[in-house]
Backbone as XML, in Angstrom:
<?xml version="1.0"?>
<chain id="A" units="angstrom">
  <residue number="1" name="MET">
    <atom name="N" x="0.820" y="-1.205" z="-0.009"/>
    <atom name="CA" x="0.010" y="-0.008" z="0.008"/>
    <atom name="C" x="0.860" y="1.259" z="-0.002"/>
  </residue>
  <residue number="2" name="LYS">
    <atom name="N" x="1.963" y="1.219" z="0.789"/>
    <atom name="CA" x="2.801" y="2.406" z="0.879"/>
    <atom name="C" x="3.401" y="2.735" z="-0.491"/>
  </residue>
  <residue number="3" name="ASN">
    <atom name="N" x="3.810" y="1.695" z="-1.264"/>
    <atom name="CA" x="4.347" y="1.951" z="-2.596"/>
    <atom name="C" x="3.352" y="2.646" z="-3.508"/>
  </residue>
  <residue number="4" name="ARG">
    <atom name="N" x="2.093" y="2.300" z="-3.367"/>
    <atom name="CA" x="1.057" y="2.908" z="-4.192"/>
    <atom name="C" x="0.906" y="4.405" z="-3.825"/>
  </residue>
  <residue number="5" name="VAL">
    <atom name="N" x="0.934" y="4.693" z="-2.520"/>
    <atom name="CA" x="0.849" y="6.081" z="-2.083"/>
    <atom name="C" x="2.084" y="6.878" z="-2.543"/>
  </residue>
  <residue number="6" name="ASN">
    <atom name="N" x="3.243" y="6.276" z="-2.397"/>
    <atom name="CA" x="4.474" y="6.949" z="-2.851"/>
    <atom name="C" x="4.472" y="7.232" z="-4.327"/>
  </residue>
  <residue number="7" name="ALA">
    <atom name="N" x="3.962" y="6.264" z="-5.120"/>
    <atom name="CA" x="3.871" y="6.459" z="-6.572"/>
    <atom name="C" x="2.902" y="7.600" z="-6.874"/>
  </residue>
  <residue number="8" name="ALA">
    <atom name="N" x="1.799" y="7.616" z="-6.190"/>
    <atom name="CA" x="0.806" y="8.689" z="-6.429"/>
    <atom name="C" x="1.382" y="10.058" z="-6.001"/>
  </residue>
  <residue number="9" name="LEU">
    <atom name="N" x="2.154" y="10.075" z="-4.936"/>
    <atom name="CA" x="2.776" y="11.289" z="-4.489"/>
    <atom name="C" x="3.791" y="11.782" z="-5.501"/>
  </residue>
  <residue number="10" name="ARG">
    <atom name="N" x="4.578" y="10.887" z="-6.053"/>
    <atom name="CA" x="5.535" y="11.308" z="-7.117"/>
    <atom name="C" x="4.798" y="11.873" z="-8.322"/>
  </residue>
  <residue number="11" name="GLU">
    <atom name="N" x="3.659" y="11.239" z="-8.657"/>
    <atom name="CA" x="2.855" y="11.731" z="-9.775"/>
    <atom name="C" x="2.289" y="13.126" z="-9.466"/>
  </residue>
  <residue number="12" name="LEU">
    <atom name="N" x="1.819" y="13.294" z="-8.243"/>
    <atom name="CA" x="1.284" y="14.623" z="-7.846"/>
    <atom name="C" x="2.384" y="15.684" z="-7.921"/>
  </residue>
  <residue number="13" name="ILE">
    <atom name="N" x="3.558" y="15.374" z="-7.398"/>
    <atom name="CA" x="4.690" y="16.298" z="-7.424"/>
    <atom name="C" x="5.021" y="16.676" z="-8.869"/>
  </residue>
  <residue number="14" name="SER">
    <atom name="N" x="5.048" y="15.680" z="-9.753"/>
    <atom name="CA" x="5.318" y="15.934" z="-11.164"/>
    <atom name="C" x="4.267" y="16.853" z="-11.760"/>
  </residue>
  <residue number="15" name="ALA">
    <atom name="N" x="3.000" y="16.597" z="-11.420"/>
    <atom name="CA" x="1.924" y="17.436" z="-11.950"/>
    <atom name="C" x="2.040" y="18.872" z="-11.438"/>
  </residue>
  <residue number="16" name="ILE">
    <atom name="N" x="2.416" y="19.016" z="-10.173"/>
    <atom name="CA" x="2.607" y="20.368" z="-9.595"/>
    <atom name="C" x="3.734" y="21.078" z="-10.325"/>
  </residue>
  <residue number="17" name="ILE">
    <atom name="N" x="4.848" y="20.398" z="-10.532"/>
    <atom name="CA" x="6.007" y="21.012" z="-11.186"/>
    <atom name="C" x="5.667" y="21.389" z="-12.663"/>
  </residue>
  <residue number="18" name="ASP">
    <atom name="N" x="4.822" y="20.609" z="-13.273"/>
    <atom name="CA" x="4.396" y="20.899" z="-14.654"/>
    <atom name="C" x="3.290" y="21.934" z="-14.763"/>
  </residue>
  <residue number="19" name="SER">
    <atom name="N" x="2.739" y="22.352" z="-13.657"/>
    <atom name="CA" x="1.591" y="23.286" z="-13.660"/>
    <atom name="C" x="2.062" y="24.683" z="-14.067"/>
  </residue>
  <residue number="20" name="PRO">
    <atom name="N" x="1.187" y="25.450" z="-14.716"/>
    <atom name="CA" x="1.514" y="26.848" z="-15.064"/>
    <atom name="C" x="1.789" y="27.701" z="-13.832"/>
  </residue>
  <residue number="21" name="GLU">
    <atom name="N" x="1.117" y="27.382" z="-12.738"/>
    <atom name="CA" x="1.314" y="28.153" z="-11.504"/>
    <atom name="C" x="2.740" y="27.973" z="-10.977"/>
  </residue>
  <residue number="22" name="TYR">
    <atom name="N" x="3.201" y="26.763" z="-10.953"/>
    <atom name="CA" x="4.557" y="26.512" z="-10.454"/>
    <atom name="C" x="5.599" y="27.039" z="-11.454"/>
  </residue>
  <residue number="23" name="ARG">
    <atom name="N" x="5.398" y="26.834" z="-12.747"/>
    <atom name="CA" x="6.372" y="27.330" z="-13.718"/>
    <atom name="C" x="6.508" y="28.832" z="-13.630"/>
  </residue>
  <residue number="24" name="GLU">
    <atom name="N" x="5.417" y="29.554" z="-13.503"/>
    <atom name="CA" x="5.471" y="31.015" z="-13.379"/>
    <atom name="C" x="6.161" y="31.422" z="-12.073"/>
  </residue>
  <residue number="25" name="PHE">
    <atom name="N" x="5.839" y="30.737" z="-10.994"/>
    <atom name="CA" x="6.490" y="31.031" z="-9.726"/>
    <atom name="C" x="7.988" y="30.801" z="-9.822"/>
  </residue>
  <residue number="26" name="ALA">
    <atom name="N" x="8.397" y="29.653" z="-10.387"/>
    <atom name="CA" x="9.822" y="29.338" z="-10.513"/>
    <atom name="C" x="10.534" y="30.387" z="-11.387"/>
  </residue>
  <residue number="27" name="HIS">
    <atom name="N" x="9.856" y="30.822" z="-12.437"/>
    <atom name="CA" x="10.449" y="31.856" z="-13.325"/>
    <atom name="C" x="10.640" y="33.155" z="-12.547"/>
  </residue>
  <residue number="28" name="GLN">
    <atom name="N" x="9.595" y="33.568" z="-11.821"/>
    <atom name="CA" x="9.693" y="34.821" z="-11.048"/>
    <atom name="C" x="10.759" y="34.708" z="-9.930"/>
  </residue>
  <residue number="29" name="LEU">
    <atom name="N" x="10.849" y="33.537" z="-9.337"/>
    <atom name="CA" x="11.830" y="33.312" z="-8.291"/>
    <atom name="C" x="13.253" y="33.421" z="-8.842"/>
  </residue>
  <residue number="30" name="SER">
    <atom name="N" x="13.450" y="32.901" z="-10.030"/>
    <atom name="CA" x="14.811" y="32.985" z="-10.637"/>
    <atom name="C" x="15.151" y="34.448" z="-10.894"/>
  </residue>
  <residue number="31" name="ILE">
    <atom name="N" x="14.176" y="35.261" z="-11.272"/>
    <atom name="CA" x="14.437" y="36.676" z="-11.463"/>
    <atom name="C" x="14.798" y="37.341" z="-10.116"/>
  </residue>
  <residue number="32" name="MET">
    <atom name="N" x="14.078" y="36.980" z="-9.082"/>
    <atom name="CA" x="14.328" y="37.535" z="-7.756"/>
    <atom name="C" x="15.726" y="37.184" z="-7.265"/>
  </residue>
  <residue number="33" name="LYS">
    <atom name="N" x="16.188" y="35.998" z="-7.586"/>
    <atom name="CA" x="17.511" y="35.581" z="-7.132"/>
    <atom name="C" x="18.626" y="36.450" z="-7.723"/>
  </residue>
  <residue number="34" name="GLU">
    <atom name="N" x="18.296" y="37.149" z="-8.825"/>
    <atom name="CA" x="19.257" y="38.075" z="-9.440"/>
    <atom name="C" x="19.250" y="39.424" z="-8.749"/>
  </residue>
  <residue number="35" name="HIS">
    <atom name="N" x="18.291" y="39.620" z="-7.826"/>
    <atom name="CA" x="18.148" y="40.915" z="-7.129"/>
    <atom name="C" x="17.997" y="40.624" z="-5.614"/>
  </residue>
  <residue number="36" name="PRO">
    <atom name="N" x="19.086" y="40.234" z="-4.961"/>
    <atom name="CA" x="18.986" y="39.833" z="-3.565"/>
    <atom name="C" x="18.467" y="40.894" z="-2.607"/>
  </residue>
  <residue number="37" name="GLU">
    <atom name="N" x="18.733" y="42.154" z="-2.867"/>
    <atom name="CA" x="18.235" y="43.213" z="-1.980"/>
    <atom name="C" x="16.715" y="43.304" z="-2.147"/>
  </residue>
  <residue number="38" name="LEU">
    <atom name="N" x="16.244" y="43.233" z="-3.354"/>
    <atom name="CA" x="14.817" y="43.279" z="-3.570"/>
    <atom name="C" x="14.116" y="42.064" z="-2.978"/>
  </residue>
  <residue number="39" name="LYS">
    <atom name="N" x="14.746" y="40.888" z="-3.075"/>
    <atom name="CA" x="14.223" y="39.684" z="-2.451"/>
    <atom name="C" x="14.141" y="39.857" z="-0.937"/>
  </residue>
  <residue number="40" name="ARG">
    <atom name="N" x="15.150" y="40.478" z="-0.340"/>
    <atom name="CA" x="15.146" y="40.731" z="1.112"/>
    <atom name="C" x="13.976" y="41.625" z="1.460"/>
  </residue>
  <residue number="41" name="GLN">
    <atom name="N" x="13.708" y="42.659" z="0.680"/>
    <atom name="CA" x="12.586" y="43.573" z="0.926"/>
    <atom name="C" x="11.247" y="42.827" z="0.812"/>
  </residue>
  <residue number="42" name="ILE">
    <atom name="N" x="11.165" y="41.934" z="-0.169"/>
    <atom name="CA" x="9.967" y="41.141" z="-0.307"/>
    <atom name="C" x="9.763" y="40.241" z="0.905"/>
  </residue>
  <residue number="43" name="ASP">
    <atom name="N" x="10.834" y="39.647" z="1.380"/>
    <atom name="CA" x="10.733" y="38.789" z="2.573"/>
    <atom name="C" x="10.255" y="39.608" z="3.772"/>
  </residue>
  <residue number="44" name="GLU">
    <atom name="N" x="10.779" y="40.829" z="3.930"/>
    <atom name="CA" x="10.331" y="41.700" z="5.015"/>
    <atom name="C" x="8.842" y="42.038" z="4.849"/>
  </residue>
  <residue number="45" name="PHE">
    <atom name="N" x="8.424" y="42.346" z="3.630"/>
    <atom name="CA" x="7.028" y="42.634" z="3.353"/>
    <atom name="C" x="6.163" y="41.463" z="3.740"/>
  </residue>
  <residue number="46" name="ARG">
    <atom name="N" x="6.567" y="40.274" z="3.348"/>
    <atom name="CA" x="5.805" y="39.029" z="3.647"/>
    <atom name="C" x="5.725" y="38.804" z="5.159"/>
  </residue>
  <residue number="47" name="GLN">
    <atom name="N" x="6.860" y="38.982" z="5.840"/>
    <atom name="CA" x="6.924" y="38.784" z="7.277"/>
    <atom name="C" x="6.043" y="39.783" z="8.009"/>
  </residue>
  <residue number="48" name="GLU">
    <atom name="N" x="6.083" y="41.054" z="7.640"/>
    <atom name="CA" x="5.257" y="42.071" z="8.270"/>
    <atom name="C" x="3.759" y="41.760" z="8.043"/>
  </residue>
  <residue number="49" name="ASN">
    <atom name="N" x="3.421" y="41.392" z="6.849"/>
    <atom name="CA" x="2.039" y="41.032" z="6.529"/>
    <atom name="C" x="1.566" y="39.864" z="7.382"/>
  </residue>
  <residue number="50" name="TYR">
    <atom name="N" x="2.418" y="38.836" z="7.503"/>
    <atom name="CA" x="2.086" y="37.667" z="8.318"/>
    <atom name="C" x="1.876" y="38.035" z="9.779"/>
  </residue>
  <residue number="51" name="VAL">
    <atom name="N" x="2.799" y="38.783" z="10.329"/>
    <atom name="CA" x="2.706" y="39.192" z="11.748"/>
    <atom name="C" x="1.438" y="40.025" z="11.965"/>
  </residue>
  <residue number="52" name="LEU">
    <atom name="N" x="1.187" y="40.953" z="11.034"/>
    <atom name="CA" x="0.033" y="41.794" z="11.172"/>
    <atom name="C" x="-1.260" y="40.963" z="11.212"/>
  </residue>
  <residue number="53" name="GLN">
    <atom name="N" x="-1.391" y="39.997" z="10.290"/>
    <atom name="CA" x="-2.599" y="39.190" z="10.255"/>
    <atom name="C" x="-2.742" y="38.262" z="11.441"/>
  </residue>
  <residue number="54" name="ARG">
    <atom name="N" x="-1.618" y="37.858" z="12.005"/>
    <atom name="CA" x="-1.670" y="36.934" z="13.163"/>
    <atom name="C" x="-1.893" y="37.649" z="14.498"/>
  </residue>
  <residue number="55" name="THR">
    <atom name="N" x="-1.484" y="38.935" z="14.582"/>
    <atom name="CA" x="-1.507" y="39.603" z="15.878"/>
    <atom name="C" x="-2.557" y="40.692" z="16.025"/>
  </residue>
  <residue number="56" name="ALA">
    <atom name="N" x="-3.018" y="41.257" z="14.937"/>
    <atom name="CA" x="-3.967" y="42.361" z="15.058"/>
    <atom name="C" x="-5.331" y="41.860" z="15.511"/>
  </residue>
  <residue number="57" name="ALA">
    <atom name="N" x="-5.923" y="42.616" z="16.412"/>
    <atom name="CA" x="-7.281" y="42.254" z="16.901"/>
    <atom name="C" x="-8.238" y="42.408" z="15.718"/>
  </residue>
  <residue number="58" name="SER">
    <atom name="N" x="-9.267" y="41.569" z="15.700"/>
    <atom name="CA" x="-10.181" y="41.573" z="14.542"/>
    <atom name="C" x="-10.816" y="42.913" z="14.303"/>
  </residue>
  <residue number="59" name="ASP">
    <atom name="N" x="-11.109" y="43.680" z="15.349"/>
    <atom name="CA" x="-11.765" y="44.977" z="15.145"/>
    <atom name="C" x="-10.809" y="46.028" z="14.574"/>
  </residue>
  <residue number="60" name="GLU">
    <atom name="N" x="-9.518" y="45.793" z="14.629"/>
    <atom name="CA" x="-8.575" y="46.769" z="14.070"/>
    <atom name="C" x="-7.836" y="46.229" z="12.845"/>
  </residue>
  <residue number="61" name="LEU">
    <atom name="N" x="-8.101" y="44.965" z="12.480"/>
    <atom name="CA" x="-7.360" y="44.342" z="11.409"/>
    <atom name="C" x="-7.545" y="45.090" z="10.086"/>
  </residue>
  <residue number="62" name="PHE">
    <atom name="N" x="-8.782" y="45.453" z="9.748"/>
    <atom name="CA" x="-9.049" y="46.110" z="8.481"/>
    <atom name="C" x="-8.241" y="47.380" z="8.386"/>
  </residue>
  <residue number="63" name="ASP">
    <atom name="N" x="-8.265" y="48.208" z="9.424"/>
    <atom name="CA" x="-7.545" y="49.483" z="9.417"/>
    <atom name="C" x="-6.035" y="49.275" z="9.298"/>
  </residue>
  <residue number="64" name="LYS">
    <atom name="N" x="-5.511" y="48.269" z="10.024"/>
    <atom name="CA" x="-4.061" y="48.021" z="9.951"/>
    <atom name="C" x="-3.672" y="47.471" z="8.608"/>
  </residue>
  <residue number="65" name="LEU">
    <atom name="N" x="-4.487" y="46.614" z="8.020"/>
    <atom name="CA" x="-4.192" y="46.104" z="6.674"/>
    <atom name="C" x="-4.266" y="47.209" z="5.636"/>
  </residue>
  <residue number="66" name="ASP">
    <atom name="N" x="-5.178" y="48.118" z="5.811"/>
    <atom name="CA" x="-5.295" y="49.263" z="4.894"/>
    <atom name="C" x="-4.040" y="50.149" z="4.979"/>
  </residue>
  <residue number="67" name="GLU">
    <atom name="N" x="-3.615" y="50.427" z="6.198"/>
    <atom name="CA" x="-2.391" y="51.207" z="6.399"/>
    <atom name="C" x="-1.191" y="50.487" z="5.790"/>
  </residue>
  <residue number="68" name="PHE">
    <atom name="N" x="-1.097" y="49.181" z="6.050"/>
    <atom name="CA" x="-0.016" y="48.382" z="5.478"/>
    <atom name="C" x="-0.037" y="48.442" z="3.961"/>
  </residue>
  <residue number="69" name="SER">
    <atom name="N" x="-1.201" y="48.289" z="3.353"/>
    <atom name="CA" x="-1.321" y="48.328" z="1.895"/>
    <atom name="C" x="-0.892" y="49.647" z="1.350"/>
  </residue>
  <residue number="70" name="GLN">
    <atom name="N" x="-1.243" y="50.737" z="2.004"/>
    <atom name="CA" x="-0.853" y="52.073" z="1.520"/>
    <atom name="C" x="0.668" y="52.234" z="1.571"/>
  </residue>
  <residue number="71" name="ARG">
    <atom name="N" x="1.280" y="51.761" z="2.621"/>
    <atom name="CA" x="2.735" y="51.872" z="2.763"/>
    <atom name="C" x="3.469" y="51.077" z="1.697"/>
  </residue>
  <residue number="72" name="TYR">
    <atom name="N" x="2.946" y="49.950" z="1.313"/>
    <atom name="CA" x="3.626" y="49.096" z="0.351"/>
    <atom name="C" x="3.105" y="49.241" z="-1.082"/>
  </residue>
  <residue number="73" name="ASP">
    <atom name="N" x="2.190" y="50.173" z="-1.303"/>
    <atom name="CA" x="1.634" y="50.362" z="-2.650"/>
    <atom name="C" x="2.702" y="50.687" z="-3.651"/>
  </residue>
  <residue number="74" name="SER">
    <atom name="N" x="3.570" y="51.641" z="-3.350"/>
    <atom name="CA" x="4.637" y="52.004" z="-4.299"/>
    <atom name="C" x="5.648" y="50.864" z="-4.467"/>
  </residue>
  <residue number="75" name="PHE">
    <atom name="N" x="5.898" y="50.121" z="-3.398"/>
    <atom name="CA" x="6.798" y="48.971" z="-3.462"/>
    <atom name="C" x="6.264" y="47.947" z="-4.457"/>
  </residue>
  <residue number="76" name="ARG">
    <atom name="N" x="4.945" y="47.692" z="-4.395"/>
    <atom name="CA" x="4.367" y="46.703" z="-5.282"/>
    <atom name="C" x="4.294" y="47.167" z="-6.740"/>
  </residue>
  <residue number="77" name="LYS">
    <atom name="N" x="4.467" y="48.459" z="-6.957"/>
    <atom name="CA" x="4.463" y="48.967" z="-8.341"/>
    <atom name="C" x="5.765" y="48.670" z="-9.074"/>
  </residue>
  <residue number="78" name="ASN">
    <atom name="N" x="6.764" y="48.215" z="-8.313"/>
    <atom name="CA" x="8.027" y="47.820" z="-8.918"/>
    <atom name="C" x="7.715" y="46.687" z="-9.937"/>
  </residue>
  <residue number="79" name="PRO">
    <atom name="N" x="8.187" y="46.816" z="-11.150"/>
    <atom name="CA" x="7.838" y="45.811" z="-12.189"/>
    <atom name="C" x="8.384" y="44.405" z="-11.905"/>
  </residue>
  <residue number="80" name="LEU">
    <atom name="N" x="9.266" y="44.254" z="-10.925"/>
    <atom name="CA" x="9.740" y="42.925" z="-10.546"/>
    <atom name="C" x="8.966" y="42.367" z="-9.335"/>
  </residue>
  <residue number="81" name="VAL">
    <atom name="N" x="8.511" y="43.250" z="-8.462"/>
    <atom name="CA" x="7.872" y="42.833" z="-7.212"/>
    <atom name="C" x="6.491" y="42.261" z="-7.411"/>
  </residue>
  <residue number="82" name="ASP">
    <atom name="N" x="5.638" y="42.997" z="-8.084"/>
    <atom name="CA" x="4.246" y="42.598" z="-8.214"/>
    <atom name="C" x="4.088" y="41.244" z="-8.955"/>
  </residue>
  <residue number="83" name="PRO">
    <atom name="N" x="4.788" y="41.048" z="-10.062"/>
    <atom name="CA" x="4.689" y="39.738" z="-10.724"/>
    <atom name="C" x="5.130" y="38.589" z="-9.815"/>
  </residue>
  <residue number="84" name="PHE">
    <atom name="N" x="6.217" y="38.820" z="-9.068"/>
    <atom name="CA" x="6.675" y="37.782" z="-8.124"/>
    <atom name="C" x="5.630" y="37.468" z="-7.093"/>
  </residue>
  <residue number="85" name="LEU">
    <atom name="N" x="5.103" y="38.497" z="-6.430"/>
    <atom name="CA" x="4.117" y="38.279" z="-5.371"/>
    <atom name="C" x="2.811" y="37.632" z="-5.904"/>
  </residue>
  <residue number="86" name="ASN">
    <atom name="N" x="2.425" y="38.035" z="-7.114"/>
    <atom name="CA" x="1.234" y="37.429" z="-7.714"/>
    <atom name="C" x="1.470" y="35.959" z="-8.049"/>
  </residue>
  <residue number="87" name="ALA">
    <atom name="N" x="2.645" y="35.664" z="-8.605"/>
    <atom name="CA" x="2.954" y="34.267" z="-8.951"/>
    <atom name="C" x="3.059" y="33.416" z="-7.688"/>
  </residue>
  <residue number="88" name="GLU">
    <atom name="N" x="3.653" y="33.961" z="-6.652"/>
    <atom name="CA" x="3.781" y="33.255" z="-5.348"/>
    <atom name="C" x="2.388" y="32.989" z="-4.800"/>
  </residue>
  <residue number="89" name="ALA">
    <atom name="N" x="1.499" y="34.009" z="-4.821"/>
    <atom name="CA" x="0.159" y="33.840" z="-4.273"/>
    <atom name="C" x="-0.616" y="32.756" z="-5.041"/>
  </residue>
  <residue number="90" name="GLU">
    <atom name="N" x="-0.519" y="32.765" z="-6.382"/>
    <atom name="CA" x="-1.225" y="31.764" z="-7.185"/>
    <atom name="C" x="-0.732" y="30.363" z="-6.879"/>
  </residue>
  <residue number="91" name="PHE">
    <atom name="N" x="0.588" y="30.234" z="-6.768"/>
    <atom name="CA" x="1.157" y="28.896" z="-6.469"/>
    <atom name="C" x="0.724" y="28.442" z="-5.059"/>
  </residue>
  <residue number="92" name="CYS">
    <atom name="N" x="0.796" y="29.343" z="-4.103"/>
    <atom name="CA" x="0.391" y="28.974" z="-2.723"/>
    <atom name="C" x="-1.097" y="28.634" z="-2.683"/>
  </residue>
  <residue number="93" name="ARG">
    <atom name="N" x="-1.911" y="29.350" z="-3.418"/>
    <atom name="CA" x="-3.352" y="29.050" z="-3.466"/>
    <atom name="C" x="-3.566" y="27.639" z="-4.016"/>
  </residue>
  <residue number="94" name="MET">
    <atom name="N" x="-2.846" y="27.278" z="-5.057"/>
    <atom name="CA" x="-2.969" y="25.957" z="-5.637"/>
    <atom name="C" x="-2.613" y="24.867" z="-4.607"/>
  </residue>
  <residue number="95" name="ILE">
    <atom name="N" x="-1.494" y="25.074" z="-3.906"/>
    <atom name="CA" x="-1.076" y="24.091" z="-2.893"/>
    <atom name="C" x="-2.090" y="24.000" z="-1.761"/>
  </residue>
  <residue number="96" name="GLN">
    <atom name="N" x="-2.627" y="25.122" z="-1.344"/>
    <atom name="CA" x="-3.657" y="25.137" z="-0.304"/>
    <atom name="C" x="-4.893" y="24.355" z="-0.741"/>
  </residue>
  <residue number="97" name="GLU">
    <atom name="N" x="-5.311" y="24.533" z="-2.021"/>
    <atom name="CA" x="-6.458" y="23.811" z="-2.526"/>
    <atom name="C" x="-6.210" y="22.323" z="-2.542"/>
  </residue>
  <residue number="98" name="ILE">
    <atom name="N" x="-4.979" y="21.925" z="-2.922"/>
    <atom name="CA" x="-4.629" y="20.489" z="-2.911"/>
    <atom name="C" x="-4.702" y="19.950" z="-1.496"/>
  </residue>
  <residue number="99" name="ASN">
    <atom name="N" x="-4.115" y="20.679" z="-0.549"/>
    <atom name="CA" x="-4.139" y="20.239" z="0.846"/>
    <atom name="C" x="-5.555" y="20.140" z="1.362"/>
  </residue>
  <residue number="100" name="GLN">
    <atom name="N" x="-6.388" y="21.116" z="1.041"/>
    <atom name="CA" x="-7.765" y="21.117" z="1.495"/>
    <atom name="C" x="-8.529" y="19.894" z="0.990"/>
  </residue>
  <residue number="101" name="GLU">
    <atom name="N" x="-8.341" y="19.568" z="-0.304"/>
    <atom name="CA" x="-9.030" y="18.413" z="-0.850"/>
    <atom name="C" x="-8.580" y="17.125" z="-0.189"/>
  </residue>
  <residue number="102" name="ILE">
    <atom name="N" x="-7.306" y="17.007" z="0.085"/>
    <atom name="CA" x="-6.780" y="15.820" z="0.770"/>
    <atom name="C" x="-7.395" y="15.687" z="2.165"/>
  </residue>
  <residue number="103" name="VAL">
    <atom name="N" x="-7.382" y="16.775" z="2.891"/>
    <atom name="CA" x="-7.926" y="16.774" z="4.272"/>
    <atom name="C" x="-9.383" y="16.424" z="4.258"/>
  </residue>
  <residue number="104" name="GLU">
    <atom name="N" x="-10.159" y="17.023" z="3.343"/>
    <atom name="CA" x="-11.585" y="16.703" z="3.272"/>
    <atom name="C" x="-11.820" y="15.263" z="2.871"/>
  </residue>
  <residue number="105" name="ALA">
    <atom name="N" x="-11.026" y="14.745" z="1.950"/>
    <atom name="CA" x="-11.234" y="13.374" z="1.445"/>
    <atom name="C" x="-10.954" y="12.326" z="2.510"/>
  </residue>
  <residue number="106" name="VAL">
    <atom name="N" x="-10.038" y="12.574" z="3.397"/>
    <atom name="CA" x="-9.693" y="11.581" z="4.405"/>
    <atom name="C" x="-10.331" y="11.867" z="5.749"/>
  </residue>
  <residue number="107" name="ASN">
    <atom name="N" x="-11.241" y="12.823" z="5.766"/>
    <atom name="CA" x="-11.928" y="13.223" z="6.995"/>
    <atom name="C" x="-10.930" y="13.493" z="8.135"/>
  </residue>
  <residue number="108" name="PHE">
    <atom name="N" x="-9.897" y="14.232" z="7.826"/>
    <atom name="CA" x="-8.818" y="14.510" z="8.765"/>
    <atom name="C" x="-9.234" y="15.530" z="9.821"/>
  </residue>
  <residue number="109" name="GLY">
    <atom name="N" x="-10.174" y="16.362" z="9.490"/>
    <atom name="CA" x="-10.529" y="17.419" z="10.456"/>
    <atom name="C" x="-11.956" y="17.392" z="10.705"/>
  </residue>
</chain>
């Protein structure tokens, strides 16, 4: 049984790697690797966004996210930043959907 699951897993990984979402993300990531300072700024942006969403009280979350968005609006206008963040979001969304379907199918939660 384990061999069957491993084979299916390898097939899933192959399908993910062949997906347009992954290919675009990998392409954008290779561009970012050529700009380490910009990649560092993106990592800071991502970290601040994560902390904000995890720590802000629900009644102030909208205002704090709005303020955050305004501060990073010009940053996202960078022709390298926005395509990377969009590709990353699309790829992450695909992985989340895969995980959700697996969890639902095996009644894990």
